[in-house]
BAKOL-218561 format. One line per 8 residues: number of its first residue (from 1); their letters; for each residue y, z negated, x of C-alpha. Coordinates in nm, 4 decimals. Example, Ala and Ser with C-alpha at 12.3 -4.5 7.8 and 13.67 -1.06 7.14 Angstrom:
2
1 = AS = -0.4500/-0.7800/1.2300  -0.1060/-0.7140/1.3670
//
This chain:
365
1 = XXXXXXXX = -0.9745/0.8153/2.5869  -1.2481/0.6186/2.4131  -1.3943/0.3344/2.6176  -1.7316/0.3409/2.4393  -1.9376/0.5496/2.1990  -1.9717/0.2961/1.9209  -1.9099/0.4310/1.5700  -1.6974/0.2653/1.3056
9 = XXXXXXXX = -1.6825/0.4067/0.9524  -1.3815/0.3133/0.7421  -1.4485/0.3419/0.3691  -1.1405/0.3488/0.1480  -1.0435/0.4049/-0.2138  -0.8278/0.6794/-0.3557  -0.4790/0.5289/-0.3804  -0.2082/0.4988/-0.1178
17 = XXXXXXXX = -0.2428/0.1203/-0.1226  -0.5938/0.1604/0.0187  -0.5496/0.4826/0.2168  -0.2450/0.3906/0.4254  -0.3885/0.0648/0.5662  -0.7027/0.2658/0.6488  -0.4937/0.5219/0.8375  -0.3104/0.2436/1.0186
25 = XXXXXXXX = -0.6367/0.0907/1.1352  -0.7995/0.4245/1.2190  -0.5026/0.5383/1.4301  -0.5409/0.2406/1.6602  -0.9190/0.2125/1.6679  -0.9699/0.5818/1.7494  -0.8502/0.5196/2.1045  -1.1546/0.3001/2.1642
33 = XXXXXXXX = -1.4202/0.3887/1.9063  -1.5606/0.6929/1.7281  -1.3970/0.6654/1.3868  -1.4725/0.8405/1.0597  -1.3001/0.7837/0.7258  -1.5069/0.7947/0.4066  -1.3134/0.8431/0.0842  -1.3252/1.0312/-0.2482
41 = XXXXXXXX = -1.1397/1.3357/-0.3814  -0.8513/1.1169/-0.4967  -0.8069/0.9839/-0.1452  -0.8333/1.3289/0.0092  -0.4955/1.4351/-0.1295  -0.3306/1.1700/0.0901  -0.5372/1.2788/0.3902  -0.5095/1.6575/0.3590
49 = XXXXXXXX = -0.2692/1.6765/0.6558  -0.4422/1.4064/0.8565  -0.6354/1.5942/1.1249  -0.6839/1.3221/1.3851  -1.0116/1.1822/1.2499  -1.3210/1.3139/1.0703  -1.3172/1.2650/0.6952  -1.6259/1.2502/0.4735
57 = XXXXXXXX = -1.5982/1.2837/0.0952  -1.8362/1.0737/-0.1143  -1.7214/1.0517/-0.4744  -1.7883/0.7497/-0.6894  -1.6528/0.5950/-1.0082  -1.5612/0.2651/-1.1646  -1.8011/0.0827/-1.3951  -1.5303/-0.1453/-1.5331
65 = XXXXXXXX = -1.4825/0.0375/-1.8593  -1.5124/-0.0963/-2.2130  -1.6212/0.2428/-2.3456  -2.0014/0.2354/-2.3314  -2.0329/0.6095/-2.2612  -1.7779/0.5985/-1.9774  -1.9484/0.2855/-1.8421  -2.2854/0.4628/-1.8365
73 = XXXXXXXX = -2.1420/0.7753/-1.6706  -1.9626/0.5571/-1.4151  -2.2817/0.3651/-1.3424  -2.4755/0.6873/-1.2785  -2.2021/0.8110/-1.0415  -2.2112/0.4832/-0.8481  -2.5909/0.5081/-0.8092  -2.5633/0.8677/-0.6869
81 = XXXXXXXX = -2.2871/0.7666/-0.4461  -2.5054/0.4832/-0.3163  -2.7965/0.7134/-0.2305  -2.5682/0.9753/-0.0731  -2.4197/0.6929/0.1349  -2.7676/0.5739/0.2379  -2.8601/0.9198/0.3669  -2.5268/0.9657/0.5437
89 = XXXXXXXX = -2.5508/0.6275/0.7175  -2.9140/0.6854/0.8246  -2.8128/1.0211/0.9736  -2.5036/0.8923/1.1568  -2.5924/0.5251/1.2156  -2.2545/0.3531/1.2586  -2.2219/0.0227/1.4432  -1.9798/-0.1205/1.1873
97 = XXXXXXXX = -1.8490/-0.0373/0.8389  -1.5032/-0.1466/0.7269  -1.4293/-0.1392/0.3527  -1.0610/-0.1144/0.2607  -1.1020/-0.1777/-0.1111  -1.1096/0.0499/-0.4145  -1.4139/0.1330/-0.6220  -1.5136/0.4295/-0.4036
105 = XXXXXXXX = -1.5675/0.1970/-0.1062  -1.8112/-0.0269/-0.2949  -2.1359/0.1807/-0.2902  -2.0820/0.2810/0.0730  -2.0449/-0.0808/0.1840  -2.3507/-0.1856/-0.0172  -2.5496/0.0975/0.1422  -2.4412/-0.0228/0.4862
113 = XXXXXXXX = -2.5519/-0.3777/0.4089  -2.8924/-0.2549/0.2859  -2.9357/-0.0732/0.6176  -2.8351/-0.3854/0.8125  -2.5058/-0.2455/0.9351  -2.2389/-0.5184/0.9722  -1.9725/-0.4849/0.7019  -1.6124/-0.6018/0.7225
121 = XXXXXXXX = -1.3679/-0.5751/0.4294  -0.9882/-0.5826/0.4110  -0.7742/-0.7130/0.1242  -0.3970/-0.6655/0.1334  -0.3110/-0.7825/-0.2197  -0.2509/-1.1443/-0.3187  -0.5453/-1.1242/-0.5624  -0.8804/-1.0018/-0.4345
129 = XXXXXXXX = -0.9794/-0.6668/-0.5868  -1.2976/-0.6273/-0.7903  -1.4788/-0.4158/-0.5301  -1.4076/-0.6642/-0.2509  -1.4914/-0.9601/-0.4742  -1.8413/-0.8286/-0.5418  -1.8893/-0.7400/-0.1755  -1.8124/-1.0932/-0.0534
137 = XXXXXXXX = -2.1775/-1.2109/-0.0420  -2.2708/-0.9113/0.1757  -1.9972/-0.9015/0.4393  -1.9419/-1.0686/0.7753  -1.5719/-1.1341/0.7159  -1.2954/-1.0560/0.4699  -0.9708/-0.9758/0.6507  -0.6738/-1.0828/0.4396
145 = XXXXXXXX = -0.3037/-1.0072/0.4714  -0.2073/-1.3702/0.4056  -0.3763/-1.7035/0.3448  -0.2532/-1.6968/-0.0157  -0.5119/-1.4522/-0.1549  -0.6486/-1.5691/-0.4904  -0.9969/-1.5144/-0.6303  -1.2070/-1.6000/-0.3230
153 = XXXXXXXX = -1.4433/-1.8756/-0.4306  -1.4808/-2.1772/-0.1959  -1.8345/-2.0710/-0.1018  -1.6899/-1.7787/0.0965  -1.3799/-1.9444/0.2441  -1.5513/-1.9460/0.5853  -1.5488/-1.5649/0.5778  -1.1688/-1.5415/0.5558
161 = XXXXXXXX = -0.9823/-1.3993/0.8537  -0.6034/-1.3824/0.8168  -0.4436/-1.0956/1.0070  -0.1179/-0.9912/0.8403  -0.0496/-0.6592/0.6677  -0.1772/-0.3330/0.8139  0.1282/-0.1110/0.8618  0.1200/0.2496/0.9813
169 = XXXXXXXX = 0.2205/0.2895/1.3443  0.4995/0.5366/1.2648  0.6508/0.2779/1.0315  0.6367/-0.0058/1.2849  0.7879/0.2227/1.5500  1.0641/0.3457/1.3218  1.4090/0.2710/1.4572  1.6409/0.2107/1.1682
177 = XXXXXXXX = 2.0159/0.2310/1.2155  2.1898/-0.0963/1.1420  2.4735/-0.0388/0.8977  2.7221/-0.3218/0.9192  2.8813/-0.2489/0.5826  3.1405/-0.4773/0.4351  3.0928/-0.3281/0.0869  2.8682/-0.0974/-0.1107
185 = XXXXXXXX = 3.0622/0.2212/-0.0383  2.8261/0.5165/0.0034  2.5381/0.2817/-0.0652  2.1967/0.4473/-0.0229  1.9314/0.3475/-0.2752  1.5682/0.4501/-0.2323  1.3655/0.4618/-0.5545  0.9881/0.4690/-0.5020
193 = XXXXXXXX = 0.7045/0.4214/-0.7451  0.4122/0.3945/-0.5071  0.1426/0.6506/-0.4335  0.0788/0.7084/-0.8039  0.4536/0.7430/-0.8652  0.6279/0.5738/-1.1579  0.6937/0.7712/-1.4728  0.9127/0.4978/-1.6145
201 = XXXXXXXX = 1.1407/0.5021/-1.3095  1.2148/0.8677/-1.3699  1.2907/0.8016/-1.7355  1.5119/0.4923/-1.7048  1.6657/0.4653/-1.3603  1.8813/0.7811/-1.3557  2.0810/0.6439/-1.6504  2.1172/0.3044/-1.4781
209 = XXXXXXXX = 2.2345/0.4773/-1.1590  2.4972/0.6677/-1.3595  2.6207/0.3333/-1.5002  2.6413/0.1938/-1.1465  2.8461/0.4918/-1.0336  3.0771/0.4611/-1.3326  3.1259/0.0932/-1.2508  3.2596/0.1689/-0.9057
217 = XXXXXXXX = 2.9460/0.1564/-0.6898  2.9503/0.4716/-0.4783  2.5836/0.5430/-0.4264  2.3539/0.8045/-0.2842  2.0105/0.8231/-0.4459  1.6777/0.9118/-0.2836  1.4302/0.9137/-0.5700  1.0583/0.9743/-0.5913
225 = XXXXXXXX = 0.9616/1.1281/-0.9232  0.6953/1.3342/-1.0918  0.7204/1.7102/-1.0534  0.7947/1.7725/-1.4203  1.0814/1.5190/-1.4110  1.2750/1.6817/-1.1259  1.4865/1.9272/-1.3243  1.5885/1.6722/-1.5870
233 = XXXXXXXX = 1.6864/1.4078/-1.3305  1.8691/1.6667/-1.1238  2.0900/1.7589/-1.4204  2.1753/1.3924/-1.4879  2.2893/1.3291/-1.1315  2.4722/1.6597/-1.0960  2.6641/1.6019/-1.4200  2.7847/1.2631/-1.2901
241 = XXXXXXXX = 2.8558/1.4014/-0.9406  2.6209/1.1512/-0.7764  2.4802/1.2436/-0.4361  2.1018/1.2581/-0.4563  1.7775/1.3867/-0.3114  1.4603/1.4052/-0.5208  1.1067/1.4179/-0.3876  0.7535/1.3876/-0.5153
249 = XXXXXXXX = 0.5006/1.1668/-0.3406  0.5152/1.2209/0.0342  0.2869/1.0779/0.2985  0.5831/1.0659/0.5381  0.8352/0.8200/0.4016  1.0055/0.7620/0.7353  1.3042/0.9901/0.6761  1.3814/0.8098/0.3509
257 = XXXXXXXX = 1.3299/0.4650/0.4997  1.5811/0.5514/0.7717  1.8504/0.6198/0.5138  1.7915/0.3312/0.2731  2.0170/0.0284/0.2342  1.8183/-0.0993/-0.0644  1.4928/-0.0011/-0.2349  1.3928/-0.0165/-0.5996
265 = XXXXXXXX = 1.0165/-0.0170/-0.5921  0.6827/-0.1068/-0.7427  0.5318/-0.4026/-0.5623  0.2142/-0.2657/-0.4120  0.1250/-0.4701/-0.1051  0.1582/-0.1861/0.1461  0.4994/-0.0777/0.0189  0.6385/-0.4329/0.0121
273 = XXXXXXXX = 0.5099/-0.4989/0.3645  0.6585/-0.1732/0.4978  0.9997/-0.2470/0.3481  0.9938/-0.6010/0.4849  0.8978/-0.4918/0.8362  1.1839/-0.2389/0.8265  1.4312/-0.5009/0.6959  1.5077/-0.3020/0.3803
281 = XXXXXXXX = 1.5917/-0.5443/0.0955  1.4324/-0.4480/-0.2326  1.4324/-0.4954/-0.6055  1.0645/-0.5177/-0.6918  0.9511/-0.4013/-1.0363  0.5824/-0.5003/-1.0656  0.3520/-0.2608/-1.2494  0.2657/-0.4477/-1.5735
289 = XXXXXXXX = -0.0824/-0.2977/-1.5912  -0.1848/-0.3844/-1.2330  -0.5281/-0.5475/-1.2122  -0.5113/-0.9274/-1.2365  -0.1322/-0.8946/-1.2301  -0.1528/-0.8583/-0.8514  0.1765/-0.6702/-0.8196  0.3653/-0.9623/-0.9752
297 = XXXXXXXX = 0.2024/-1.1954/-0.7234  0.2767/-0.9584/-0.4333  0.6431/-0.9519/-0.5351  0.6549/-1.3305/-0.5724  0.5188/-1.3744/-0.2193  0.8016/-1.1682/-0.0694  1.0658/-1.3118/-0.3034  0.9809/-1.6622/-0.1839
305 = XXXXXXXX = 1.0523/-1.5425/0.1707  1.3942/-1.4126/0.0696  1.3026/-1.0439/0.1055  1.3447/-0.9133/-0.2492  1.4546/-0.9648/-0.6063  1.1998/-0.9397/-0.8892  1.2827/-0.7537/-1.2074  1.0438/-0.6998/-1.4989
313 = XXXXXXXX = 1.0039/-0.3423/-1.6175  1.1228/-0.4367/-1.9671  1.4520/-0.5639/-1.8193  1.5306/-0.2592/-1.6066  1.7990/-0.1103/-1.8305  1.9709/-0.4444/-1.8994  1.9544/-0.6339/-1.5707  1.9459/-0.3838/-1.2845
321 = XXXXXXXX = 2.3126/-0.2936/-1.3220  2.4031/-0.6655/-1.3200  2.2102/-0.7206/-0.9957  2.3806/-0.4275/-0.8225  2.7254/-0.5329/-0.9442  2.6529/-0.8848/-0.8196  2.5602/-0.7446/-0.4777  2.8883/-0.5530/-0.4768
329 = XXXXXXXX = 3.0851/-0.8736/-0.5407  2.8729/-1.0875/-0.3047  2.8625/-0.8647/-0.0037  2.6795/-1.1011/0.2309  2.3645/-1.1324/0.0190  2.1969/-0.8238/0.1615  2.2757/-0.9295/0.5162  2.1212/-1.2715/0.4502
337 = XXXXXXXX = 1.8086/-1.0977/0.3155  1.7898/-0.8740/0.6228  1.8217/-1.1767/0.8500  1.5264/-1.3410/0.6747  1.3251/-1.0196/0.7016  1.3808/-1.0086/1.0776  1.1819/-1.3319/1.1011  0.8787/-1.1486/0.9577
345 = XXXXXXXX = 0.6591/-0.9031/1.1502  0.3125/-0.7476/1.1211  0.3214/-0.5882/1.4648  0.0191/-0.7880/1.5891  -0.2077/-0.7272/1.2881  -0.4197/-0.4512/1.4434  -0.4638/-0.6490/1.7662  -0.6034/-0.9430/1.5690
353 = XXXXXXXX = -0.8437/-0.7171/1.3782  -0.9556/-0.5437/1.6982  -1.0536/-0.8802/1.8487  -1.2522/-0.9637/1.5343  -1.4292/-0.6256/1.5504  -1.5200/-0.6814/1.9159  -1.6669/-1.0205/1.8297  -1.8766/-0.8808/1.5434
361 = XXXXX = -2.0064/-0.5944/1.7580  -2.0856/-0.8265/2.0501  -2.2650/-1.0716/1.8197  -2.4749/-0.7846/1.6860  -2.5765/-0.6870/2.0377
//
């Protein structure tokens, strides 16, 4: 039951890295506030089965494009999105707007500022995103996952509020069976490419997994892949008699997390934080084209805490097998990683953000 009638609008971009933290926050805040999520058509595909909270679609575009025609079209879309946002905010008059990053959140947050609605933004990557960077002059606070976020100029350091990573409640509540294995027999490997999937994983990793199997590592594979890749990958694993389960992007990763002994993954902030909170060691393969190389920096952050290995995409075919064979010969390494991961927790993140929200709302009143 809500304890007041104050409205909070959560504006979020169209990738899982922005959507899932938004869901995490919305799930907890909805018990106390009237919550609505504002996203675009890209984000809607991750929210199609999410019926707990109202969702408003306001499409926008990026203006960061070297093609002059695409830049102009993007600019027009942003302006249209801004005015639609103005009208929507005037009609519904929220008490607070929270921007979760992504270009679709930018015009909505600017519209809120113009209408004197307090704006809060959240950054979970180790490099501040472009949308959040340009919003910094307008916002009350920027909530960051760690104190290591790059790209925030000293002028705005006083706006930083460190909370930890926003993790979905069903992930934090997930009870994972401890498998006290003395070797890598029947070793379960989860391969995930993030919300946008990873074409290269589907092309390269099945052949590496076959090599692992042929080198005496008895594995079971749970692999996320693109729809058109499923039949080809299926034939590779069936021919080698490897146990496997293939899936396309799924909002509910819990059943796969429960089964995983090790993950091979892109290093989006949300994914790395989920794996760490669940004590699933990982081999992180940063997306080379990620903006400002933020995936490399995300991976480095968790590697320094003993939670993962880092492997460049160009080295996948050559070095992944060596890492897995090394883990087979040095059986305690994974258990040492899990022990380090148990020292890390984001369970109090939402509580910290809730206290900040209360302070902002009380200051406004």
